[in-house]
PAKOLSE-604265 format. One record per atom (N, C-alpha, C): residue number from 1; x, y negated, z negated. Coordinates in Angstrom, 3 decimals. Atoms other than C-alpha are relative to their C-alpha. Example, Ala and Ser with C-alpha at 12.3 -4.5 7.8 and 13.67 -1.06 7.14 Angstrom:
BEGIN
[atom 1 [0.890 1.190 0.000]]
[atom 1 [12.300 4.500 -7.800]]
[atom 1 [0.900 -1.200 0.000]]
[atom 2 [-0.820 1.190 0.060]]
[atom 2 [13.670 1.060 -7.140]]
[atom 2 [-0.770 -1.090 -0.730]]
# end
This chain:
BEGIN
[atom 1 [-1.128 0.395 0.804]]
[atom 1 [219.451 -149.814 -160.934]]
[atom 1 [-0.293 -1.372 -0.605]]
[atom 2 [0.226 1.246 0.717]]
[atom 2 [219.046 -152.499 -163.579]]
[atom 2 [1.246 -0.344 -0.800]]
[atom 3 [-1.142 0.456 0.788]]
[atom 3 [221.508 -154.535 -165.606]]
[atom 3 [-0.240 0.256 -1.488]]
[atom 4 [0.033 -0.264 1.432]]
[atom 4 [222.287 -153.555 -169.200]]
[atom 4 [1.292 -0.514 -0.619]]
[atom 5 [-1.199 0.361 0.747]]
[atom 5 [224.780 -154.604 -171.880]]
[atom 5 [0.097 0.910 -1.218]]
[atom 6 [-0.159 -0.754 1.236]]
[atom 6 [226.211 -152.941 -174.974]]
[atom 6 [0.042 -0.974 -1.166]]
[atom 7 [-0.018 0.826 1.200]]
[atom 7 [225.863 -154.261 -178.502]]
[atom 7 [1.383 -0.066 -0.623]]
[atom 8 [-1.389 -0.022 0.487]]
[atom 8 [229.473 -153.320 -179.321]]
[atom 8 [0.847 0.713 1.048]]
[atom 9 [-0.898 -0.655 -0.947]]
[atom 9 [232.529 -152.108 -177.399]]
[atom 9 [-0.084 1.517 -0.189]]
[atom 10 [0.104 -1.451 0.084]]
[atom 10 [232.083 -148.415 -176.586]]
[atom 10 [0.054 0.591 1.410]]
[atom 11 [0.013 -0.698 -1.281]]
[atom 11 [232.128 -145.801 -173.832]]
[atom 11 [-1.438 0.335 0.370]]
[atom 12 [1.343 -0.276 -0.506]]
[atom 12 [228.953 -145.593 -171.748]]
[atom 12 [0.144 0.518 1.417]]
[atom 13 [0.005 -0.617 -1.332]]
[atom 13 [228.492 -143.316 -168.735]]
[atom 13 [1.411 0.205 0.533]]
[atom 14 [-1.357 -0.323 -0.410]]
[atom 14 [232.185 -142.405 -168.664]]
[atom 14 [0.928 -1.179 0.195]]
[atom 15 [-0.834 1.194 -0.146]]
[atom 15 [233.499 -145.993 -168.647]]
[atom 15 [-0.024 -0.796 -1.294]]
[atom 16 [-0.069 0.847 1.185]]
[atom 16 [234.681 -148.271 -171.453]]
[atom 16 [-0.694 -1.322 0.309]]
[atom 17 [0.780 1.212 -0.218]]
[atom 17 [232.272 -151.205 -171.783]]
[atom 17 [0.261 -0.993 -1.127]]
[atom 18 [-0.156 1.065 0.981]]
[atom 18 [232.876 -154.522 -173.542]]
[atom 18 [-1.381 -0.536 -0.359]]
[atom 19 [1.287 0.513 0.466]]
[atom 19 [230.036 -155.966 -175.607]]
[atom 19 [-0.361 -1.274 0.746]]
[atom 20 [0.499 1.188 -0.656]]
[atom 20 [227.936 -158.512 -173.756]]
[atom 20 [0.258 -0.099 1.486]]
[atom 21 [-0.301 0.043 -1.428]]
[atom 21 [229.295 -157.765 -170.268]]
[atom 21 [-1.023 0.881 0.723]]
[atom 22 [1.034 -0.786 -0.672]]
[atom 22 [226.487 -156.652 -167.903]]
[atom 22 [0.569 1.073 0.931]]
[atom 23 [-0.345 -1.093 -0.903]]
[atom 23 [226.695 -153.363 -165.974]]
[atom 23 [-1.290 0.672 0.429]]
[atom 24 [1.205 -0.648 -0.521]]
[atom 24 [224.260 -151.261 -163.945]]
[atom 24 [-0.079 1.448 -0.464]]
[atom 25 [0.302 -1.395 0.321]]
[atom 25 [222.661 -147.979 -164.952]]
[atom 25 [-1.226 0.407 0.789]]
[atom 26 [1.213 -0.503 -0.643]]
[atom 26 [220.144 -145.804 -163.174]]
[atom 26 [-1.096 0.121 -1.056]]
[atom 27 [1.118 -0.113 0.929]]
[atom 27 [216.709 -145.410 -164.722]]
[atom 27 [0.126 1.238 -0.881]]
[atom 28 [-0.163 -1.230 0.774]]
[atom 28 [217.526 -141.846 -165.831]]
[atom 28 [1.053 -0.177 -1.100]]
[atom 29 [-1.046 0.246 0.994]]
[atom 29 [220.751 -142.915 -167.578]]
[atom 29 [-0.504 -0.937 -1.086]]
[atom 30 [0.491 0.982 0.958]]
[atom 30 [219.068 -145.869 -169.225]]
[atom 30 [-1.032 0.608 -0.947]]
[atom 31 [1.007 -0.632 0.851]]
[atom 31 [216.231 -143.689 -170.547]]
[atom 31 [0.638 0.730 -1.176]]
[atom 32 [-0.679 -0.729 1.070]]
[atom 32 [218.736 -141.677 -172.585]]
[atom 32 [0.775 -0.917 -0.948]]
[atom 33 [-0.896 0.852 0.785]]
[atom 33 [220.791 -144.632 -173.860]]
[atom 33 [-0.676 -1.190 -0.672]]
[atom 34 [0.700 1.132 0.598]]
[atom 34 [218.219 -147.326 -174.708]]
[atom 34 [-0.962 0.477 -1.080]]
[atom 35 [0.955 -0.403 1.048]]
[atom 35 [215.870 -147.354 -177.726]]
[atom 35 [-1.254 0.578 0.620]]
[atom 36 [-0.155 -0.571 1.327]]
[atom 36 [214.135 -145.240 -179.011]]
[atom 36 [1.007 1.137 -0.097]]
[atom 37 [-0.948 -1.127 0.060]]
[atom 37 [216.635 -142.497 -178.048]]
[atom 37 [1.404 -0.430 -0.367]]
[atom 38 [-1.336 0.503 0.296]]
[atom 38 [219.829 -144.541 -178.222]]
[atom 38 [-0.095 -1.407 -0.547]]
[atom 39 [0.085 1.329 0.594]]
[atom 39 [220.750 -147.755 -179.950]]
[atom 39 [1.146 -0.920 0.402]]
[atom 40 [-1.170 0.806 -0.356]]
[atom 40 [223.907 -149.067 -178.259]]
[atom 40 [-0.273 -0.863 1.228]]
[atom 41 [0.245 0.704 -1.259]]
[atom 41 [222.635 -150.131 -174.810]]
[atom 41 [-1.325 -0.747 -0.080]]
[atom 42 [1.212 0.821 -0.029]]
[atom 42 [220.093 -152.945 -174.349]]
[atom 42 [-0.125 -0.643 1.375]]
[atom 43 [0.169 0.697 -1.280]]
[atom 43 [218.586 -154.598 -171.262]]
[atom 43 [0.715 -1.347 -0.015]]
[atom 44 [-0.731 1.260 -0.116]]
[atom 44 [220.584 -157.602 -170.014]]
[atom 44 [-0.973 -1.151 0.179]]
[atom 45 [0.788 1.223 -0.106]]
[atom 45 [218.976 -160.999 -170.568]]
[atom 45 [0.981 -1.137 0.221]]
[atom 46 [-0.937 1.099 -0.261]]
[atom 46 [220.818 -163.926 -168.939]]
[atom 46 [-0.054 -1.063 -1.089]]
[atom 47 [-0.094 0.979 1.073]]
[atom 47 [221.972 -166.610 -171.376]]
[atom 47 [-0.887 -1.208 0.232]]
[atom 48 [0.815 1.182 -0.253]]
[atom 48 [220.013 -169.371 -169.648]]
[atom 48 [-1.477 0.215 -0.307]]
[atom 49 [1.395 -0.253 0.341]]
[atom 49 [216.660 -167.660 -170.415]]
[atom 49 [-0.165 0.466 -1.436]]
[atom 50 [0.075 -0.493 1.359]]
[atom 50 [217.510 -166.513 -173.922]]
[atom 50 [-0.503 -1.089 -0.940]]
[atom 51 [0.468 0.919 1.020]]
[atom 51 [215.544 -168.212 -176.673]]
[atom 51 [-0.785 -1.194 0.509]]
[atom 52 [0.807 1.103 -0.479]]
[atom 52 [213.325 -170.430 -174.529]]
[atom 52 [-1.248 -0.128 -0.869]]
[atom 53 [1.141 0.199 0.900]]
[atom 53 [210.481 -171.971 -176.513]]
[atom 53 [-1.348 0.391 0.588]]
[atom 54 [1.245 -0.461 -0.621]]
[atom 54 [207.813 -170.751 -174.039]]
[atom 54 [-1.125 -1.013 -0.126]]
[atom 55 [0.998 1.066 -0.075]]
[atom 55 [205.964 -174.058 -173.674]]
[atom 55 [-0.570 -0.383 -1.360]]
[atom 56 [0.447 0.434 1.317]]
[atom 56 [205.629 -174.635 -177.412]]
[atom 56 [0.565 -1.379 -0.293]]
[atom 57 [-0.486 1.306 0.402]]
[atom 57 [206.008 -178.032 -178.970]]
[atom 57 [1.025 0.149 -1.107]]
[atom 58 [-0.987 0.010 1.062]]
[atom 58 [209.036 -178.739 -181.111]]
[atom 58 [-0.566 -0.605 -1.271]]
[atom 59 [0.470 0.483 1.297]]
[atom 59 [208.744 -179.771 -184.751]]
[atom 59 [-0.415 -1.475 0.060]]
[atom 60 [0.310 1.425 -0.039]]
[atom 60 [208.867 -183.540 -184.105]]
[atom 60 [-1.094 -0.329 1.008]]
[atom 61 [1.043 0.268 -0.982]]
[atom 61 [206.710 -183.463 -181.004]]
[atom 61 [-1.365 0.412 -0.538]]
[atom 62 [1.255 -0.450 0.568]]
[atom 62 [204.024 -181.521 -182.854]]
[atom 62 [-0.491 -1.001 -1.042]]
[atom 63 [0.358 0.924 1.071]]
[atom 63 [204.084 -183.948 -185.782]]
[atom 63 [-0.432 -1.357 0.558]]
[atom 64 [0.258 1.337 -0.531]]
[atom 64 [204.007 -187.083 -183.588]]
[atom 64 [-1.012 -0.035 1.138]]
[atom 65 [0.944 0.013 -1.110]]
[atom 65 [201.415 -186.032 -181.010]]
[atom 65 [-1.282 -0.749 -0.384]]
[atom 66 [1.241 0.737 0.213]]
[atom 66 [198.207 -188.018 -180.605]]
[atom 66 [-1.118 0.989 -0.274]]
[atom 67 [1.128 -0.857 0.323]]
[atom 67 [195.105 -186.476 -182.147]]
[atom 67 [-1.102 -0.207 1.024]]
[atom 68 [1.111 0.082 -0.960]]
[atom 68 [192.275 -185.679 -179.723]]
[atom 68 [-1.288 -0.288 -0.747]]
[atom 69 [1.251 0.350 0.668]]
[atom 69 [188.948 -187.281 -180.634]]
[atom 69 [-1.160 0.547 0.741]]
# end
């Protein structure tokens, strides 16, 4: 059982689900509802890990870094 969310308010697995609220689905249920077969359900990604820069330098840090000789 993994956590999933819906992209919009809809009925999933016999229950009304609000967009963005995580819920659990079995692997078999998720296989039918997630892409490429379905397009409403997506895996849940916690907000604190969303959009992390993955150890990249920001615009100003890249511009102001010291050149290696």
